[in-house]
N, C-alpha and C positions, 0 to 999 in steps of 0.2 A: 504494500500500500504506500502511495506517495501523496504528500500534502505539501503544497508550496515548495516543490522540489526537494522535499525532505522525506527520506524513507521512514516509515513508521511500521514497527512490527507489533501486531496484535498478540496478546497473550491472554488466553482464557483464564478468568479469575472467578473463584467460587468462595462464597462464605461457607461456614461449616454446614448449615442446613442444606444448601444447594449441592455441596460436595457429597453429603450423605445420600441425597436423592440420586445423584449421578452414579454412585456405586451400585445402585439397584437397577440401573437401566443399561449399563455398558454390556456388550456381548461377552467380554472377557474381563472379569473383575481383577484378574492378576495384572492387567496393564496399568492399574492405578496403585498409588502408594497404599500401605496398610491402613494408615489413619489420616484424618484431616490434617493433624499437626505435622505429620511427616510430609504430606503433600505441600503444605504451606511453606515449610522450611526449604524444600526442594524447589518450589516455584520462586521464592524470593531469591535463592541462590542463582537460579537460571536467569532471572531478570537482571540481576546484578552483573552476571557474566556477559550477557548480551549488551548491556549498557557500557561495560568497560571496553567492549570492542568497537565503541563509537556509534552504536545504533540507538535509536529512540524506541522505547517500548511503551505501549499503551495497554494497561490492564483493562480488559473488557469483561465487566461483570456478566456472568452467564446465568440465566434463569433456565433451569433444566426442563421445565414443562415446555417453554418456547423452543428450546433446542430440539426436543423430541418431536414437536410438531413440524419444525423445519425439516428435520431428517425424514419424517414420515412422508411429507409432501414430495420429497425428492427420491424416495425409495432407498435411502441410505441407512446403514446401521449407525448407531451412536458410538462410533469408534473415534480414535485419535484424528484420523484424516478428516472425518466429517466435522468434528468439533473445531478443527483449525479452519476449515472452509466456512463454517458458521461465523466464527470470530471475524474472518476477513470480510464476510458479507455485511456484518454489522458496521465495521469501520468504513467500508465503501459507502454505505448508506449515510453514515454520519458525516463524512467529508464531502459527499456529493451535495449535501444541503448547506454546507458551510461556505 
């Protein structure tokens, strides 16, 4: 995603309640961290690493019910690739209006 000639990388962001919902809908639970707190620590570290490489990261809050509806409309499983595509679509919509 680019905005004003600046690359912005979207990063799916969950609060604890949304993360718990997500664990119940992913096709392979083992693709997620064991606990929300493990996920949060790993996500923060990943964002920091991306930012130290000179990239801009935007944390995109994800509502799992909306994510599932979006995936259903497109015939996609709620896997990592679909979640990344969903986040990109949210950012595209946000910056298309800006």
